C-alpha positions, 0 to 999 in steps of 0.5 A: 500499499502506497504512503500518503502524501503530506497533501493527501493527508492535509485532505484528509484532515480536511474532510475529518475536521468538516465532519467533526466540526459539523457535528461538535463545533468549534469548541465541542471538537478536539484535535484529537478526534480529528487526528483519530479519524485520520488515523495520525497523532495529534503531533502530526496533525500539527505539522499539517495544520499549525492550530486547531484554528487553521484546521478549522478554518481550512474546513470552512474555507472547504465548505465554502469553495465546494458551494460556490462551485455547486452553485457555478457549475448549476448556473453555467450557461444559463441566466435569469429565472434559468440560473436561479432554479437551477442553483436553488436544486443544486443547493437542495441536492447538496444538503440532502446529500451532504448535510455534514456541509450544511451543518459546517455552515452553521458552526462557522456563524457560530463560531464567528459570533463566539469569536467577535464576541470575545473580542477576536475580530481576527477569527471571522475574517477568512469566513468572511472574505470566503462567505463575500466571494460566495455572494459575488459568485451568486451575484454574478450568476444572477446577472448582478441584481441586488434584489435577486442576490439577496433574496436568493440568499435570504432563501437559502438562509432560511433553508438552512435554519429549517433544515437545521432544526430537523423540519421534516420535508412534508411540515406546514413550514415548507408550504411557502416554499411550494407556493414560491415556486408554483408563482415562479413557474407561472 
């Protein structure tokens, strides 16, 4: 069996970190559990990443990057309403197929808010930069329309909250989405 390169190990740490941070949050996840999931020692983990914060930020960046990629692919070659509906459907598939990405997003917001409340304003800089890239990507895909971009992201954040709270697909809380979808089809 071939040994993994450092880059391959870094990648496996990022994937493991997304899983573990999604489940336990920043404060509730130890580097020991991440190292164990990857099958490396903690000292080796810290040769790959200088700190727990660096691991979290790499996982957060990957989560945002993967989401941008999903939206970019969904909107490729489309404009306006077609791009909007394609990106919405792609996001629904993403959170259904990979719920850890959604949970990691929610943990990012909590971690940044906690750091800000504690006076650490640097922690959120990378995450804010990644989120701004996500916003810009969506904005361009929707024809640089601020209202469309804001509405799309507002619906997306509401979906994140409802899914995170565990509302099942047939629950009445989702009825407004179905009405909006029907109106868009008319």
